[in-house]
C-alpha positions as CSV (number, residue, x, y, z in Angstrom):
1,M,0.0,0.0,0.0
2,G,1.5,3.3,-1.0
3,V,1.2,5.4,2.1
4,G,3.3,8.6,2.3
5,I,5.0,8.8,5.7
6,R,6.9,11.6,7.3
7,R,8.6,12.3,10.6
8,A,6.4,14.6,12.6
9,G,7.9,17.6,14.4
10,V,6.8,19.9,17.3
11,G,4.7,21.9,14.8
12,D,2.5,18.8,14.2
13,R,1.7,18.4,17.9
14,E,-2.0,19.5,17.7
15,R,-2.6,17.3,14.6
16,V,-1.0,14.3,16.4
17,V,-3.0,14.8,19.6
18,R,-6.3,15.3,17.7
19,L,-5.6,12.1,15.7
20,L,-4.7,10.0,18.8
21,D,-7.8,11.4,20.6
22,E,-10.1,10.4,17.8
23,A,-8.4,7.0,17.2
24,F,-8.5,5.9,20.9
25,M,-11.7,7.6,22.1
26,D,-13.6,4.3,21.9
27,D,-10.6,2.0,22.7
28,P,-11.4,-0.5,25.5
29,V,-8.5,0.8,27.6
30,S,-9.5,4.4,27.2
31,G,-13.0,3.4,28.2
32,W,-11.5,1.8,31.4
33,V,-9.3,4.8,32.3
34,F,-12.3,7.2,31.8
35,P,-15.4,5.1,32.4
36,S,-17.6,8.3,32.2
37,E,-18.0,9.1,28.5
38,E,-18.5,12.8,29.4
39,R,-15.3,12.8,31.4
40,R,-13.5,11.0,28.6
41,R,-14.5,13.6,26.1
42,E,-13.2,16.3,28.5
43,R,-9.9,14.7,29.6
44,H,-8.8,12.1,27.0
45,S,-7.1,14.6,24.7
46,L,-5.0,15.8,27.7
47,L,-3.7,12.2,28.2
48,M,-2.9,11.9,24.5
49,G,-1.1,15.2,24.7
50,V,1.2,13.8,27.5
51,F,2.0,10.9,25.2
52,A,2.7,13.1,22.2
53,D,4.8,15.5,24.2
54,A,7.0,12.7,25.7
55,T,7.5,11.1,22.3
56,L,8.2,14.3,20.4
57,A,10.8,15.1,23.1
58,E,12.5,11.7,23.5
59,G,11.4,9.5,20.7
60,Y,10.0,10.0,17.2
61,V,6.5,10.3,15.7
62,D,5.7,9.0,12.2
63,L,2.7,10.5,10.5
64,A,0.8,9.5,7.4
65,E,1.1,12.5,5.1
66,D,-2.7,12.7,4.7
67,G,-3.1,12.8,8.5
68,S,-5.0,9.5,8.7
69,A,-2.5,7.6,11.0
70,V,0.2,8.2,13.5
71,A,2.8,6.0,15.3
72,L,4.7,6.9,18.5
73,W,8.1,5.2,18.9
74,M,10.8,5.2,21.5
75,D,14.2,3.6,21.2
76,M,14.8,1.9,24.6
77,S,18.2,1.0,25.9
78,G,16.9,-2.0,27.8
79,V,18.4,-0.6,31.0
80,P,15.9,0.4,33.7
81,E,15.6,4.2,33.7
82,D,16.7,6.2,36.7
83,E,13.9,8.8,37.0
84,G,15.8,10.8,39.6
85,G,13.2,10.3,42.3
86,E,10.4,11.6,40.0
87,D,7.1,9.8,40.2
88,L,6.1,10.1,36.6
89,P,2.8,8.2,36.8
90,A,1.7,10.5,39.6
91,Q,2.8,13.5,37.5
92,V,0.7,12.3,34.6
93,R,-2.3,11.9,36.8
94,A,-1.9,15.4,38.2
95,A,-1.6,16.9,34.7
96,V,-4.5,14.9,33.1
97,D,-7.2,14.1,35.7
98,P,-6.1,14.5,39.4
99,D,-9.2,12.8,40.8
100,N,-8.8,9.7,38.5
101,E,-6.4,7.1,40.0
102,R,-6.8,4.9,37.0
103,V,-4.6,7.3,34.9
104,E,-1.8,6.7,37.4
105,Q,-2.5,2.9,37.8
106,I,-2.3,2.1,34.1
107,A,1.0,4.0,33.8
108,R,2.5,2.0,36.7
109,W,1.3,-1.4,35.4
110,T,2.6,-0.8,31.8
111,T,5.9,0.4,33.2
112,R,6.2,-2.7,35.4
113,A,5.3,-5.0,32.4
114,H,7.9,-3.3,30.1
115,P,10.8,-5.7,29.6
116,V,14.4,-4.7,30.5
117,G,17.7,-6.2,29.8
118,R,17.8,-5.8,26.0
119,A,17.7,-2.7,23.7
120,H,14.5,-2.6,21.6
121,V,12.1,-0.3,19.8
122,Y,8.9,0.5,21.7
123,L,5.7,1.1,19.7
124,W,4.0,3.2,22.4
125,M,0.9,3.9,20.4
126,I,-0.4,3.7,16.9
127,G,-3.6,5.3,15.9
128,V,-5.7,5.4,12.7
129,T,-8.6,7.7,12.2
130,P,-11.8,5.6,12.7
131,A,-13.0,6.2,9.1
132,R,-9.8,4.6,7.7
133,Q,-9.3,1.7,10.1
134,G,-9.0,-1.7,8.6
135,Q,-7.4,-0.4,5.4
136,G,-3.8,-1.4,6.2
137,L,-2.6,2.1,7.2
138,G,-1.2,1.0,10.5
139,T,0.7,-1.9,9.0
140,A,2.1,0.4,6.3
141,L,3.1,2.9,9.0
142,M,5.0,0.3,11.0
143,A,6.8,-1.4,8.1
144,P,9.7,1.0,7.8
145,V,10.5,0.7,11.5
146,F,10.3,-3.0,11.4
147,E,12.6,-3.1,8.4
148,R,15.1,-1.1,10.4
149,C,14.7,-3.5,13.3
150,D,15.4,-6.5,11.0
151,R,18.4,-4.7,9.5
152,E,19.9,-3.7,12.8
153,G,18.9,-6.8,14.8
154,L,16.6,-4.9,17.1
155,P,13.5,-6.5,18.7
156,A,10.3,-4.5,19.1
157,Y,7.8,-4.3,22.0
158,L,4.3,-3.0,22.5
159,E,1.1,-3.5,24.5
160,A,-1.9,-4.7,22.5
161,S,-5.1,-3.1,23.9
162,S,-7.7,-5.3,22.3
163,P,-8.1,-8.9,20.9
164,R,-8.3,-7.4,17.4
165,S,-5.0,-5.5,17.7
166,R,-3.4,-8.6,19.4
167,R,-4.3,-10.7,16.3
168,L,-2.9,-8.0,14.0
169,Y,0.4,-7.9,15.9
170,E,0.7,-11.6,15.9
171,R,0.5,-11.6,12.1
172,L,3.4,-9.1,12.1
173,G,5.6,-11.5,14.2
174,F,4.8,-10.4,17.7
175,V,4.2,-13.0,20.5
176,V,2.7,-12.4,24.0
177,T,5.5,-12.0,26.5
178,G,5.3,-11.9,30.3
179,T,2.0,-11.6,32.1
180,P,-1.1,-9.9,30.5
181,I,-2.2,-6.8,32.3
182,E,-5.7,-7.5,33.6
183,L,-7.4,-4.1,34.3
184,P,-9.8,-4.6,37.2
185,G,-13.3,-4.9,35.9
186,G,-12.0,-4.0,32.4
187,P,-10.1,-5.3,29.4
188,T,-6.9,-7.1,29.1
189,M,-3.7,-5.7,27.7
190,W,-1.1,-8.0,26.2
191,P,2.7,-7.2,26.4
192,M,4.1,-8.4,23.0
193,W,7.6,-8.9,21.7
194,R,8.9,-9.2,18.1
195,E,12.3,-10.6,17.4
196,P,14.0,-9.2,14.3
197,A,13.5,-11.4,11.2
198,G,16.2,-13.9,10.6
199,R,17.4,-14.0,14.2
């Protein structure tokens, strides 16, 4: 599929946040974090903004040129990060929705599930505008990074947030690793790992 892809910059922030907000508004995990639809519509974009800002600062964001899909990537050293005493999950909660402990909980659980000990590429989030989902845009957006992973011998990691996305990632060579994250009274997230092709 011929999808034009470009590296997003700080000037693309609002477009990236808007796209993530739209793509994940009805995601099972977003619904668990913000069980009230009204509250989700008020606060969800703030959470997507935190993700976008962190990735624009420390990772890289790939954007379909027509604005239909976006992927947030981080190159991870595999060494546990020393956060200098900062409690990042609590800071995210304070910035996004101070009265909502689920914002902080999910950050703690995904951080705990993230594998250490080996350098890898982390696909933090990938979002496709709802009207274009199921057309192969996400796969096309991931392909150049996976080609780099295969060339450089780098594994990749992500958390699948739905059975549908889990099946997609399995077709791309990912396998479930570690223990699934069972959100209390909500959906399951699957930590997934992809070894580079030919290794």
